[in-house]
C-alpha positions as a Python dict, from the first residue, in 0.01 Angstrom:
ca = {
    (1, 'M'): (0, 0, 0),
    (2, 'K'): (-323, -193, -47),
    (3, 'L'): (-454, -35, 272),
    (4, 'A'): (-377, 316, 143),
    (5, 'V'): (-562, 244, -185),
    (6, 'F'): (-857, 100, 6),
    (7, 'V'): (-875, 403, 242),
    (8, 'S'): (-851, 642, -55),
    (9, 'F'): (-1130, 454, -229),
    (10, 'V'): (-1356, 469, 79),
    (11, 'L'): (-1284, 840, 123),
    (12, 'C'): (-1371, 906, -241),
    (13, 'I'): (-1702, 725, -202),
    (14, 'A'): (-1778, 917, 118),
    (15, 'V'): (-1699, 1250, -49),
    (16, 'A'): (-1907, 1160, -353),
    (17, 'A'): (-2199, 1059, -133),
    (18, 'A'): (-2174, 1380, 68),
    (19, 'C'): (-2164, 1593, -245),
    (20, 'S'): (-2458, 1416, -404),
    (21, 'G'): (-2687, 1511, -116),
    (22, 'T'): (-2796, 1151, -60),
    (23, 'T'): (-2735, 942, 244),
    (24, 'T'): (-2603, 594, 266),
    (25, 'P'): (-2902, 358, 282),
    (26, 'N'): (-2745, 136, 549),
    (27, 'V'): (-2714, 415, 810),
    (28, 'A'): (-2940, 357, 1111),
    (29, 'V'): (-3095, 664, 1266),
    (30, 'N'): (-3215, 662, 1623),
    (31, 'I'): (-3477, 935, 1641),
    (32, 'N'): (-3510, 888, 2018),
    (33, 'A'): (-3142, 952, 2088),
    (34, 'A'): (-3056, 1269, 2275),
    (35, 'K'): (-2902, 1537, 2062),
    (36, 'P'): (-2544, 1630, 2142),
    (37, 'A'): (-2503, 1951, 2339),
    (38, 'A'): (-2315, 2108, 2049),
    (39, 'T'): (-2628, 2101, 1832),
    (40, 'A'): (-2866, 2227, 2099),
    (41, 'Q'): (-3027, 2560, 2019),
    (42, 'P'): (-2914, 2844, 2243),
    (43, 'T'): (-3174, 2957, 2491),
    (44, 'A'): (-3224, 3312, 2602),
    (45, 'T'): (-3165, 3386, 2966),
    (46, 'V'): (-3483, 3524, 3112),
    (47, 'D'): (-3446, 3794, 3371),
    (48, 'E'): (-3721, 3677, 3603),
    (49, 'L'): (-3687, 3986, 3819),
    (50, 'A'): (-3702, 4243, 3538),
    (51, 'R'): (-4068, 4334, 3586),
    (52, 'G'): (-4035, 4372, 3964),
    (53, 'R'): (-3710, 4568, 3923),
    (54, 'K'): (-3881, 4810, 3681),
    (55, 'I'): (-4183, 4861, 3908),
    (56, 'Y'): (-3951, 4910, 4208),
    (57, 'S'): (-3736, 5155, 4016),
    (58, 'D'): (-4039, 5356, 3903),
    (59, 'N'): (-4220, 5362, 4239),
    (60, 'C'): (-3990, 5281, 4530),
    (61, 'A'): (-3631, 5378, 4448),
    (62, 'A'): (-3686, 5752, 4500),
    (63, 'C'): (-3715, 5682, 4874),
    (64, 'H'): (-3557, 5341, 4927),
    (65, 'K'): (-3276, 5393, 4670),
    (66, 'E'): (-3197, 5156, 4386),
    (67, 'D'): (-3006, 4926, 4620),
    (68, 'G'): (-3283, 4924, 4884),
    (69, 'T'): (-3073, 5086, 5158),
    (70, 'G'): (-3311, 5379, 5209),
    (71, 'G'): (-3211, 5660, 5442),
    (72, 'K'): (-3289, 6028, 5466),
    (73, 'V'): (-3457, 6177, 5158),
    (74, 'E'): (-3672, 6475, 5077),
    (75, 'I'): (-3974, 6405, 4859),
    (76, 'E'): (-4219, 6681, 4766),
    (77, 'G'): (-4087, 6898, 5049),
    (78, 'K'): (-4123, 6622, 5310),
    (79, 'K'): (-3817, 6493, 5491),
    (80, 'L'): (-3835, 6116, 5526),
    (81, 'D'): (-3615, 5846, 5668),
    (82, 'A'): (-3700, 5560, 5434),
    (83, 'E'): (-3661, 5208, 5568),
    (84, 'N'): (-3353, 5009, 5468),
    (85, 'L'): (-3510, 4709, 5296),
    (86, 'T'): (-3191, 4501, 5318),
    (87, 'T'): (-3175, 4477, 5699),
    (88, 'E'): (-3229, 4156, 5893),
    (89, 'K'): (-3538, 4318, 6048),
    (90, 'I'): (-3710, 4357, 5711),
    (91, 'K'): (-3587, 4017, 5590),
    (92, 'K'): (-3779, 3862, 5881),
    (93, 'F'): (-4107, 4024, 5771),
    (94, 'T'): (-4348, 3791, 5593),
    (95, 'D'): (-4427, 3864, 5230),
    (96, 'D'): (-4786, 3939, 5335),
    (97, 'K'): (-4667, 4201, 5584),
    (98, 'I'): (-4457, 4375, 5317),
    (99, 'I'): (-4746, 4353, 5069),
    (100, 'G'): (-4969, 4517, 5331),
    (101, 'Y'): (-4723, 4803, 5379),
    (102, 'I'): (-4702, 4863, 5005),
    (103, 'Y'): (-5078, 4829, 4955),
    (104, 'N'): (-5190, 5045, 5250),
    (105, 'G'): (-4880, 5258, 5308),
    (106, 'V'): (-4734, 5354, 5645),
    (107, 'V'): (-4886, 5695, 5710),
    (108, 'D'): (-4687, 5773, 6029),
    (109, 'E'): (-4361, 5719, 5841),
    (110, 'G'): (-4459, 5901, 5523),
    (111, 'M'): (-4495, 5596, 5299),
    (112, 'P'): (-4788, 5637, 5062),
    (113, 'A'): (-5037, 5362, 4983),
    (114, 'F'): (-4997, 5207, 4640),
    (115, 'K'): (-5334, 5028, 4630),
    (116, 'D'): (-5464, 5274, 4371),
    (117, 'K'): (-5144, 5279, 4168),
    (118, 'L'): (-5023, 4916, 4155),
    (119, 'S'): (-5217, 4595, 4104),
    (120, 'E'): (-5176, 4304, 4344),
    (121, 'P'): (-4962, 4109, 4092),
    (122, 'E'): (-4738, 4415, 4049),
    (123, 'I'): (-4698, 4449, 4426),
    (124, 'R'): (-4607, 4080, 4446),
    (125, 'E'): (-4346, 4129, 4173),
    (126, 'V'): (-4195, 4414, 4377),
    (127, 'V'): (-4181, 4194, 4688),
    (128, 'R'): (-4021, 3915, 4484),
    (129, 'Y'): (-3761, 4160, 4353),
    (130, 'V'): (-3692, 4300, 4701),
    (131, 'R'): (-3650, 3948, 4843),
    (132, 'T'): (-3421, 3804, 4576),
    (133, 'G'): (-3269, 4109, 4407),
    (134, 'L'): (-3208, 4340, 4702),
    (135, 'Q'): (-3210, 4117, 5008),
    (136, 'K'): (-3024, 3839, 4822),
    (137, 'M'): (-3254, 3578, 4969),
    (138, 'P'): (-3299, 3250, 4781),
    (139, 'A'): (-3566, 3249, 4514),
    (140, 'P'): (-3888, 3067, 4597),
    (141, 'A'): (-3889, 2694, 4517),
    (142, 'S'): (-4136, 2747, 4235),
    (143, 'N'): (-4008, 2885, 3905),
    (144, 'Q'): (-4343, 3049, 3845),
    (145, 'P'): (-4357, 3428, 3866),
    (146, 'A'): (-4540, 3568, 4165),
    (147, 'R'): (-4908, 3620, 4094),
}
């Protein structure tokens, strides 16, 4: 019975302290302690490929399709057989080789040059998107966007 009275008394003091907005002076606070995961602020997931996906969609998907598989298309009256960007052959190309194709075009195959339409950073974002988004290759070791 004495224990029940004591517990009730302690609870009443704790409730009164909580309601008064003051803290107990004997409580030690470790400001260097890690915060529990439950109190961590949610972080937004950044779509690191969004910019490259948008540039690809606006400039490349008409020929190479949204999924990169390419194939026969007709653009401005020209019949083309756009390269399938997801093949092992294209996966083996260096980034610089792909950048060169985008920058200078491939005249014999009907691919226009994008050097006057896209900046170098935009072309690199497209290559990054093709590599990781379409070819499903691992992302580069660096978390920095392609520049």
